[in-house]
C-alpha positions in Angstrom: -24.5 -25.0 0.7 -22.7 -23.5 -2.5 -19.1 -22.7 -1.9 -17.9 -19.8 -4.0 -14.2 -19.7 -4.7 -12.6 -16.5 -4.5 -9.4 -15.8 -6.3 -8.0 -13.1 -4.1 -5.8 -12.5 -0.9 -8.3 -12.2 2.3 -8.5 -9.8 4.1 -5.8 -8.5 6.3 -8.0 -6.7 8.6 -9.9 -10.3 9.7 -13.2 -8.4 8.4 -13.5 -9.5 4.8 -16.6 -7.6 3.1 -17.1 -10.4 0.1 -17.5 -13.1 2.8 -20.1 -11.6 4.9 -22.1 -10.7 1.6 -21.6 -14.0 0.4 -22.6 -15.9 3.5 -25.6 -13.3 3.9 -26.8 -14.2 1.1 -26.1 -18.5 1.7 -23.2 -19.1 0.2 -19.7 -20.5 1.7 -16.7 -18.7 0.6 -12.9 -19.7 0.6 -10.1 -17.5 -0.4 -7.8 -18.9 -3.1 -4.4 -16.4 -3.3 -3.3 -16.4 -6.5 -1.0 -12.9 -6.4 2.3 -13.3 -4.7 4.3 -9.7 -4.4 8.3 -9.9 -4.7 9.7 -6.3 -4.1 12.8 -6.3 -6.1 15.5 -3.3 -6.7 15.7 -2.8 -3.1 19.1 -1.3 -3.1 18.3 1.0 -5.7 15.2 2.6 -3.5 17.4 2.4 -0.2 19.3 4.8 -2.3 16.8 7.2 -3.3 14.9 7.4 -0.3 18.1 8.1 1.5 18.2 11.3 -0.2 15.2 13.1 -0.5 17.3 16.6 -0.9 17.7 15.1 -5.1 14.2 15.2 -5.6 11.3 17.9 -6.8 8.6 15.2 -5.6 7.7 11.8 -4.8 4.7 9.9 -6.1 3.6 6.7 -4.5 1.1 4.6 -7.0 0.2 2.2 -4.7 -0.1 0.5 -1.4 2.9 -1.7 -2.2 4.9 1.3 -3.1 4.2 2.5 0.3 4.7 -1.1 1.7 8.2 -1.1 -0.3 9.7 2.0 1.2 8.6 1.0 4.6 11.0 -2.2 3.9 13.7 -0.7 2.5 14.2 2.1 5.2 13.5 -0.6 8.4 15.6 2.1 10.7 14.5 5.2 9.8 16.4 7.2 12.7 19.4 7.3 9.7 17.4 8.6 7.2 13.3 9.4 8.6 10.7 9.9 6.4 9.6 13.1 7.9 12.7 15.0 5.1 10.5 14.3 2.4 7.7 16.3 3.5 9.7 19.0 2.5 8.3 18.7 -0.8 5.2 17.6 -2.9 4.0 13.9 -1.7 1.1 12.7 -4.0 -1.0 9.2 -3.3 -3.2 7.9 -5.9 -6.3 6.6 -4.1 -6.9 7.2 -0.5 -5.9 3.8 1.0 -2.6 4.6 -0.6 -2.5 8.0 0.9 -4.1 6.7 4.4 -0.7 4.2 4.4 1.7 7.2 3.6 0.4 9.2 6.4 0.9 6.3 8.5 4.6 6.4 8.2 4.6 9.9 8.6 4.1 11.4 5.4 2.6 14.8 4.7 0.7 13.4 1.5 -0.9 16.3 -0.8 -4.8 15.0 -2.4 -5.0 11.7 -4.4 -5.6 11.5 -8.1 -8.5 8.9 -7.4 -8.5 4.5 -7.1 -8.7 1.5 -9.4 -12.6 1.5 -9.8 -14.3 3.5 -12.3 
């Protein structure tokens, strides 16, 4: 069996379509993560997210942006994200919209994704 190395993070949900496709073609697949995400400017983001009335809109450009918001506001009883629903919340891509909606944000459309 031929080993195929994928330089990427494996699927979070346990179902990896790349592994399935390669296995069905007779390959053995292995993921090697090559990127690490480190959230920066935690305090600045927390200050911004704590004052939703200051802004005219919120634009979330990736699922990582949604993750950063979730990490900086672990206690959403102090500043509930629902307060952000009084202004437009835009997302780039359906996956980002879904992640934002899971946090309780009401998104308006999406502008596309990374695929051509």
